[in-house]
N, C-alpha and C positions, 0 to 999 in steps of 0.2 A: 844318252840319258844323264838327267841332272839329279845327283844324289844329295838329298838334304837330310840332316840328323838334327834331331833336338835332344837335349840332356839337361837335366837339372844337375849341377856339379856337386851341391852342398860344400862349397868351397872349391875355388880353382886350384889352390896350392894343395889341398888334400887330394883331390881327384888326379892331379899330375904325379904325386907321389905314390899312387896306386896303379900306375901303368897306363893312364889316359893318352899320352902321347905315342906310346909305342903302337897302341890299338889303332888310333888315328891313322898312323903311318901305313899301317895293313888295310884299313877300311877306305881310306881316301874319298871322304865326301868331297863335293864341290862347295858344301856350305855347311856349317854346323851353327845352329842356334843354342845358346846356352842361357841358364837362369840360376839364380843364386850363388852368384861368383863370389861373394864375400870378400870384396877387395876394393881398394881405392886405386885412384889412376896411378899414384905413386908406386903401388905394388905390383902394377901391371907392366911398367915401364922397365924394359931391360930384360924382362922374364917371360912375359905371356902375351906381347904385341902380336906374336905368330905362334901357331902351333901347325906342324906337319905342313908347312908352306902356305897356310891359309892366314891372310891378314885379319887381326881382330878390330871391333869396333865396339864400344862399350857405353853403356849409362849406369854409373856407379851411384850407390845410396849415399846419402848425407852421413849416415851412421855408420862408423866404421864396423866390419865385420859382419855386415848384414845385407842381405838381398843383392841386387845389382844383376844386370843381364847384359849378355854380349851376343855379337854375330861375327864369326869367322867365316871367310870367304876367298875364293880364287879369283873372284871377278871385283873390279872395282865399280863401285855404286856411284851412281849420277849424284845422289843426295843422302845424307846421314841425318834421321831425325830423332833426337833424343827426347822423350817423354811425350805426353799426349795431353794431360790435363792441367799442366801449369801450376800444380799445388801439390796437394797431399802425396800422391801416387809417384809423381815424377821425383819429390825428395826421397822416396823409398827406392828409386832405380828400379822400376816395373815394367818399361816399355822402351823398345829400340826398334826403329824401322829404316832399313835400307831401301833404297829405290834404285832401279835398274830401269832406267827410261830411255828409249829410243823413238824416233819419229812415228814408228808403226805401233807402239805399244808402251803402256804404263804398268810396270810390274814391281811390287813391295814383298819384301820378305820382313816377317815381324818375329822379334823374340820377346815374349811377355810371361811375367810371373806374377799369376795371380795371388793374392793373399791366402794365407791360411788363417782359418778360424778356429783352431783346434786349442789354442792356448787360452781361451776364455771369450766371455761375452764381448769384450771390448774389441777384440781383434775380429770376432765374428761381424760386428756392426760395420767394421772397417771393410770387410769383405764385401759385405752387401752395398756399401757405398762404391766400392769398384766396380762391382757388376752395373751398377746404376749409371757409372759415367763411361765404362768402356763400350757397352752397348750401342749408343747412339754414335759414339766416334767410330766404330766399326761400320754401323750402317751407311754413315757418311762417307768414309772411305771407299767402300764398296761401289758408291755412286760412280766414281770417276777412274778407279784401279782394278786391276786384278791383284790378289793377294794371298799368300799363305801366311797364316799365323801358327808359329811353332811355340810350345809352351808348356809350363805346368800350370795346369788350369785349377788344380786343388778341389776338383769335383769328379766323382764317380757317377757318370750320366744315369747309368741304368743297372739293374740288378745284376746282369752279366758281367759288370765292370768291377765288381769286388767279389772277394770270397765269402765273407760274413756279411752279406748285407742285411740279413734279418736283424742282427745285434747292432747295426750302425744307423738305423733309421732316424734316430735323434742325434747323431753326431755329425760334426762339421765336415763337409765333403761329400755328405749322403743326405743332406737336409732336403725335404721337399721343394723349398725355395730354390735352392741351387740347382736342383734337377730340373725344375719347371724352367729356369733361366736357359739352360743348356738346350732342353727342347725348344723354346721360342728362338734361340740362335741358330737352331739347324732346320727349323719349319720356316716361320714367317721372316726370320732373319736372312735365310737364303745360304748360310754357310753350310758347307759339307764336312762332316767328321770322316776324314779320308780313310782312317783306319777301318772303321766300320763300313764304309762304301765297298772296300775290298774283302773284309771278313765279318759279315753281318752276325755270325752266329758263335763266333769264338768265345771261350769263357777263360780257362786257366792260362791260356797262352798270351792272353792280353795284358796281362798285368805289367806296370812300369816302376811301381812303388812298393815297397815293403818296410814295415816298421823295424826298427832295430831291437825291438823288445822279443824276448823269447826266441823261437825257431821260425819266426815269420817267413825269412828268405828261403831257408833250407825246406820249410813246408810248402812253399808257394802260397802263403796266405796273404795276397796282395790286392793292390788297387790300380785301377787304370787312370792315372791323373795326367798323363803327357799326351799330348794331342797335336796334329795337324788339323788345322781348320782352314779350309781354302774357299775361294770362290769357285762356283760351279765349273766355270771353263778350265781351270786349273786342276781342280779335283778330278776331271775327266781325263786328265794325263797321267794319273798315277797309274803305276804298273805293278809295283811290288812293295811290300812292307817287311820289315825285319825289327825284332826287339832283341837286343844283344845281351845276352844273361851270363855267358861264359865266364867273363871277369866281372868284379864289382868296383867300380869306380866311385860309386856314391850309394847314397840309399834309393835312387832312381835308376832305371836301365835306360840307354840310349835307344830311341825309336827312329829308325831311317826309312824313308820312302824314296823310291825312284820315280822321277817325272819324266815324261817322254817330251822334253822341251830344251831349248837352250836359252841361257841367261846372258 
């Protein structure tokens, strides 16, 4: 089995101070895709190049203490690709792709951090621009490669994906346009929401993010924002999923899938 975890760290230094590394020592994933590392290359050198025996690869944001993505892996990639649009979103550190190619197979693992639009209209417009450019990129990638996209998508797709869906219909993360984009991606776009493939009807147990306001975490008033989105052949290899909530390293929980494959 190939064990693949995705986690928005809300700061790699913060998450590490809250027990992330000791959990990784026990969980032993083969690969972990991380988002929102909030660090520069200079912050990572000597401290976070490796975690629990996994080697790290990163794309950092130009702005200090902001965004950034990474992938920790036991396996050496054949190619490392930082960024996808050559402009606005590469500067924000939102896309990292590791390729594990052999003569018989072209495989990619992606760590992607979708923008949040919750801070205001300007960022919501940036989020819509991101959706507009990432979609054709994923469609083109799918033409020649099998891949799994792990990431904080910042969209709850359906009503069962958040606790208070009635009160969030006009809020970023549950806007009709965002949900329609997810529907398009997982229908005509051909990608598979792997968690929902395994657990199509789960509600309360599916959440991966909780607001820091009030008692959202204690009362499980959450959202499902973190996904594994895979090409169909890889999605068919998914056997088991878990969302780890016993410890809190971040405002997100790690979501781990086991795939019946070798990287």
